C-alpha positions as CSV (number, residue, x, y, z in Angstrom):
1,M,117.8,71.0,81.7
2,N,115.8,73.8,80.2
3,T,113.8,76.4,82.2
4,L,110.5,74.6,82.1
5,Q,112.1,71.3,83.3
6,L,113.8,73.1,86.2
7,K,110.5,74.8,87.2
8,N,108.7,71.5,87.1
9,S,111.4,69.8,89.1
10,I,111.3,72.5,91.8
11,L,107.5,72.5,92.0
12,Q,107.4,68.7,92.3
13,K,109.8,68.8,95.2
14,I,108.0,71.7,96.9
15,A,104.7,69.9,96.5
16,Q,106.1,66.9,98.5
17,I,106.7,69.1,101.6
18,D,103.9,69.1,104.1
19,D,105.7,71.0,106.9
20,A,104.6,74.7,107.1
21,D,107.9,75.7,108.7
22,Q,109.9,74.3,105.9
23,L,107.7,75.9,103.3
24,K,108.1,79.2,105.1
25,K,111.9,78.8,105.0
26,I,111.7,78.2,101.2
27,L,109.5,81.2,100.7
28,D,111.9,83.4,102.7
29,Q,114.7,82.2,100.3
30,I,112.7,82.8,97.2
31,E,111.2,86.2,97.9
32,P,114.5,88.2,97.5
33,V,114.9,86.6,94.1
34,F,111.4,87.9,93.1
35,K,112.2,91.3,94.5
36,N,115.4,91.4,92.5
37,L,113.5,90.5,89.3
38,T,110.9,93.1,90.0
39,N,113.6,95.7,90.4
40,Q,115.3,94.8,87.2
41,T,112.0,95.1,85.2
42,S,111.2,98.4,86.8
43,K,114.3,100.0,85.4
44,V,112.6,100.4,82.1
45,P,111.8,104.0,81.7
46,P,108.0,104.8,81.8
47,L,106.3,106.2,78.7
48,S,106.2,109.9,78.9
49,N,104.6,112.6,76.8
50,N,107.4,114.5,75.0
51,K,105.3,117.2,73.4
52,S,107.5,119.8,71.9
53,D,104.7,122.3,71.6
54,I,101.7,122.9,73.8
55,N,99.5,123.2,70.7
56,N,100.8,120.0,69.3
57,D,98.7,117.1,70.4
58,K,100.9,114.4,68.9
59,E,103.1,112.5,71.3
60,N,106.8,112.1,70.4
61,F,108.1,108.7,71.7
62,N,111.5,109.0,69.9
63,E,113.4,109.6,73.2
64,Y,111.6,106.7,74.9
65,I,112.4,104.3,72.0
66,K,116.1,105.4,72.0
67,E,116.3,104.7,75.8
68,W,114.5,101.4,75.4
69,L,116.8,100.3,72.7
70,K,119.9,101.2,74.8
71,E,118.5,99.0,77.6
72,M,118.1,96.0,75.3
C-alpha cells in the first residue's frame, strides 16, 4: 500500500466511528505523532542575515545553504 492508500483507508475507518469517546481516544493517539513531525521540521535552521559588513546591504546565505544541505 502506498501512502495515499493508507491515508484513505484510515480516513474511511475513522469516518465510520460515531462515538465521540472513541474518536477522542484516536485523537489522543495521533496528536503525539503530529507533535513529533512538527519538531522534526522545526529543526531546519531559520534564515538569518549574515552580513559581513554593516555597509553591505547584500545578504549572504552561504552558511544557511551549507547547513541546509547537511540536514538533507
